[in-house]
C-alpha positions as semicolon CSV with decimal commas, in nm:
position;residue;x (nm);y (nm);z (nm)
1;M;-1,284;-1,839;-7,536
2;T;-0,945;-1,774;-7,568
3;Y;-0,896;-1,926;-7,885
4;L;-1,244;-1,783;-8,035
5;V;-1,054;-1,390;-7,945
6;L;-0,732;-1,465;-8,129
7;I;-0,947;-1,613;-8,427
8;A;-1,169;-1,322;-8,402
9;S;-0,973;-1,065;-8,454
10;V;-0,767;-1,190;-8,799
11;V;-1,160;-1,262;-8,936
12;I;-1,279;-0,845;-8,814
13;G;-0,964;-0,725;-8,959
14;V;-1,052;-0,943;-9,325
15;I;-1,415;-0,839;-9,313
16;L;-1,341;-0,480;-9,267
17;V;-1,060;-0,514;-9,574
18;Q;-1,380;-0,713;-9,794
19;L;-1,692;-0,439;-9,700
20;V;-1,424;-0,140;-9,752
21;N;-1,264;-0,105;-10,052
22;N;-0,936;0,049;-10,034
23;L;-0,947;0,166;-9,679
24;K;-0,777;0,510;-9,649
25;A;-0,451;0,527;-9,497
26;S;-0,533;0,786;-9,214
27;A;-0,812;0,560;-9,101
28;I;-0,578;0,233;-9,083
29;K;-0,330;0,489;-8,853
30;L;-0,592;0,571;-8,661
31;L;-0,676;0,223;-8,621
32;L;-0,290;0,190;-8,566
33;A;-0,269;0,479;-8,313
34;F;-0,526;0,339;-8,047
35;S;-0,351;-0,002;-8,079
36;G;-0,066;0,140;-8,028
37;A;-0,124;0,383;-7,702
38;Y;-0,379;0,084;-7,579
39;L;-0,079;-0,202;-7,580
40;F;0,189;0,001;-7,440
41;A;-0,060;0,140;-7,122
42;I;-0,163;-0,210;-7,067
43;S;0,218;-0,267;-7,051
44;V;0,213;-0,006;-6,799
45;F;-0,060;-0,037;-6,569
46;H;-0,102;-0,451;-6,571
47;L;0,205;-0,655;-6,702
48;L;0,524;-0,476;-6,615
49;P;0,415;-0,455;-6,268
50;E;0,233;-0,869;-6,237
51;V;0,620;-0,991;-6,484
52;Y;0,810;-0,726;-6,265
53;T;0,804;-0,918;-5,907
54;G;1,127;-1,081;-5,720
55;D;1,446;-1,092;-5,933
56;G;1,416;-0,826;-6,087
57;K;1,705;-0,799;-6,378
58;R;1,653;-1,148;-6,464
59;I;1,304;-1,009;-6,564
60;G;1,461;-0,708;-6,701
61;L;1,659;-0,884;-6,894
62;Y;1,379;-1,116;-7,082
63;L;1,226;-0,773;-7,101
64;L;1,509;-0,707;-7,327
65;I;1,544;-1,005;-7,511
66;G;1,205;-0,936;-7,614
67;F;1,267;-0,557;-7,783
68;I;1,582;-0,678;-7,952
69;L;1,415;-0,996;-8,090
70;Q;1,102;-0,752;-8,228
71;I;1,395;-0,544;-8,388
72;V;1,486;-0,874;-8,577
73;L;1,172;-0,980;-8,655
74;E;1,101;-0,707;-8,820
75;F;1,355;-0,687;-9,029
76;F;1,289;-0,903;-9,169
77;S;0,847;-0,863;-9,188
78;K;0,939;-0,502;-9,302
79;G;0,757;-0,350;-9,004
80;I;0,394;-0,495;-9,092
81;E;0,355;-0,569;-8,680
82;H;0,294;-0,104;-8,696
83;G;0,152;-0,060;-9,014
84;H;0,404;-0,085;-9,298
85;G;0,218;-0,219;-9,555
86;H;0,494;-0,152;-9,909
87;L;0,634;-0,371;-10,161
88;H;0,961;-0,427;-10,331
89;N;0,883;-0,566;-10,696
90;K;0,524;-0,671;-10,653
91;T;0,615;-0,992;-10,409
92;V;0,587;-1,068;-10,057
93;P;0,857;-1,309;-9,928
94;I;0,887;-1,571;-9,761
95;S;1,057;-1,456;-9,477
96;M;0,827;-1,169;-9,406
97;L;0,574;-1,399;-9,340
98;V;0,752;-1,660;-9,127
99;S;0,818;-1,333;-8,935
100;L;0,490;-1,255;-8,802
101;A;0,402;-1,635;-8,817
102;I;0,683;-1,599;-8,527
103;H;0,546;-1,333;-8,370
104;A;0,192;-1,414;-8,385
105;Y;0,294;-1,746;-8,226
106;L;0,471;-1,570;-7,931
107;E;0,214;-1,336;-7,826
108;G;-0,036;-1,628;-7,787
109;M;0,233;-1,865;-7,521
110;P;0,115;-1,655;-7,220
111;L;-0,188;-1,650;-7,250
112;G;-0,147;-2,040;-7,293
113;G;0,026;-2,073;-6,899
114;L;-0,187;-1,908;-6,723
115;E;-0,438;-2,159;-6,597
116;H;-0,146;-2,326;-6,459
117;N;0,024;-2,032;-6,260
118;G;-0,325;-1,944;-5,963
119;H;-0,124;-1,636;-5,862
120;I;-0,163;-1,490;-6,242
121;H;-0,476;-1,264;-6,202
122;S;-0,774;-1,280;-6,448
123;S;-0,749;-0,948;-6,516
124;F;-0,408;-0,995;-6,611
125;E;-0,530;-1,239;-6,911
126;G;-0,841;-1,000;-7,038
127;S;-0,586;-0,689;-7,045
128;L;-0,327;-0,889;-7,202
129;L;-0,566;-1,098;-7,489
130;T;-0,719;-0,764;-7,602
131;G;-0,422;-0,575;-7,705
132;I;-0,321;-0,921;-7,919
133;A;-0,660;-0,902;-8,030
134;L;-0,654;-0,554;-8,117
135;H;-0,340;-0,529;-8,269
136;K;-0,434;-0,822;-8,498
137;I;-0,683;-0,583;-8,655
138;P;-0,506;-0,316;-8,847
139;V;-0,202;-0,595;-8,878
140;T;-0,470;-0,811;-9,086
141;I;-0,567;-0,520;-9,287
142;V;-0,216;-0,444;-9,404
143;L;-0,107;-0,768;-9,462
144;M;-0,439;-0,842;-9,637
145;S;-0,350;-0,471;-9,889
146;L;0,030;-0,653;-9,938
147;F;-0,172;-0,995;-10,099
148;T;-0,377;-0,769;-10,337
149;Q;-0,052;-0,527;-10,447
150;A;0,138;-0,889;-10,508
151;G;-0,149;-0,987;-10,719
152;F;-0,268;-1,300;-10,505
153;S;-0,589;-1,499;-10,560
154;K;-0,844;-1,473;-10,312
155;I;-0,806;-1,807;-10,171
156;K;-0,472;-1,781;-10,172
157;S;-0,497;-1,465;-9,930
158;F;-0,751;-1,623;-9,684
159;I;-0,545;-1,974;-9,695
160;L;-0,199;-1,727;-9,586
161;I;-0,426;-1,542;-9,323
162;G;-0,575;-1,853;-9,229
163;I;-0,211;-1,980;-9,089
164;F;-0,125;-1,680;-8,954
165;A;-0,554;-1,648;-8,809
166;L;-0,391;-1,979;-8,605
167;M;-0,069;-1,871;-8,462
168;A;-0,101;-1,702;-8,198
169;P;-0,382;-2,002;-8,074
170;L;-0,101;-2,266;-8,165
171;G;0,149;-2,059;-7,945
172;T;-0,172;-2,033;-7,683
173;L;-0,212;-2,417;-7,724
174;S;0,118;-2,518;-7,653
175;G;0,126;-2,318;-7,317
176;N;-0,200;-2,547;-7,185
177;L;-0,004;-2,857;-7,324
178;V;0,354;-2,820;-7,264
179;Q;0,368;-2,839;-6,873
180;E;0,726;-2,725;-6,843
181;L;0,627;-2,384;-7,032
182;S;0,429;-2,281;-6,700
183;Y;0,754;-2,296;-6,514
184;Y;0,938;-2,015;-6,729
185;H;0,583;-1,802;-6,752
186;R;0,697;-1,485;-6,642
187;E;1,027;-1,505;-6,817
188;I;0,772;-1,575;-7,158
189;M;0,545;-1,309;-7,011
190;A;0,828;-1,083;-6,981
191;I;0,937;-1,143;-7,358
192;V;0,619;-1,074;-7,452
193;V;0,583;-0,741;-7,287
194;G;0,980;-0,682;-7,426
195;I;0,814;-0,690;-7,828
196;F;0,454;-0,480;-7,699
197;L;0,659;-0,185;-7,547
198;H;0,884;-0,236;-7,923
199;I;0,597;-0,193;-8,076
200;S;0,358;0,020;-7,912
201;T;0,653;0,313;-7,894
202;T;0,724;0,265;-8,300
203;I;0,370;0,279;-8,362
204;L;0,309;0,617;-8,112
205;F;0,639;0,790;-8,214
206;E;0,511;0,721;-8,586
207;S;0,220;0,859;-8,557
208;S;0,344;1,216;-8,503
209;E;0,450;1,272;-8,844
210;A;0,681;1,526;-8,851
211;H;0,663;1,607;-8,499
212;K;0,334;1,808;-8,608
213;F;-0,002;1,807;-8,382
214;N;-0,257;1,561;-8,527
215;F;-0,593;1,570;-8,293
216;Q;-0,749;1,296;-8,410
217;K;-0,454;1,085;-8,332
218;L;-0,437;1,253;-7,969
219;I;-0,777;1,100;-7,921
220;A;-0,739;0,769;-8,067
221;I;-0,395;0,772;-7,852
222;A;-0,650;0,876;-7,572
223;L;-0,865;0,649;-7,613
224;G;-0,652;0,345;-7,628
225;S;-0,548;0,442;-7,261
226;V;-0,842;0,517;-7,059
227;L;-0,950;0,143;-7,242
228;A;-0,633;-0,032;-7,122
229;W;-0,735;0,188;-6,773
230;L;-1,048;0,059;-6,783
231;V;-1,044;-0,288;-6,859
């Protein structure tokens, strides 16, 4: 089921691009604001309380590592994770695709170690999986738009999107198959939460352009936060 949800989230993004020609930037920003609010809220409501047990300083270090790691990844991905979709010279750098692949792989890893850790609550898995899935939809939309800007054929675009869709499930599969990783589940989860915190806060800060009040984005953020509370 986990693998299906991860892949389906990317498929939904592709379908939206195919069905709705020239998706408005404002609609993508609202979707990003919703997913960013959800990621931030589940980190506060569910993920941080779960991982921040035992040696707080050690977990805090891994949170910081995840936060900084995302900064490094975004240097190569050009900020696709929070909605930036502009190309220079109409080319998609290989480093951008590799960075996104690493990001997706890391996101999926904590989902794989859960079945080896009986003390992890099922709600933890549900909130984490939902957060990853919701975030992948707008990222897929932006990525597909970049492929169009670069003049990629549909076949090439679908192959690259297919690779992207498989990276998170591969991360989950690694967590399931490599039992040694389960011993470091909290540390891996803390890195992923650090990544979430960077992405979500960047999205939320950017959602208020020029510090102007936007009622639609406020509603999207509120809905994302409420959903995270209810999950």
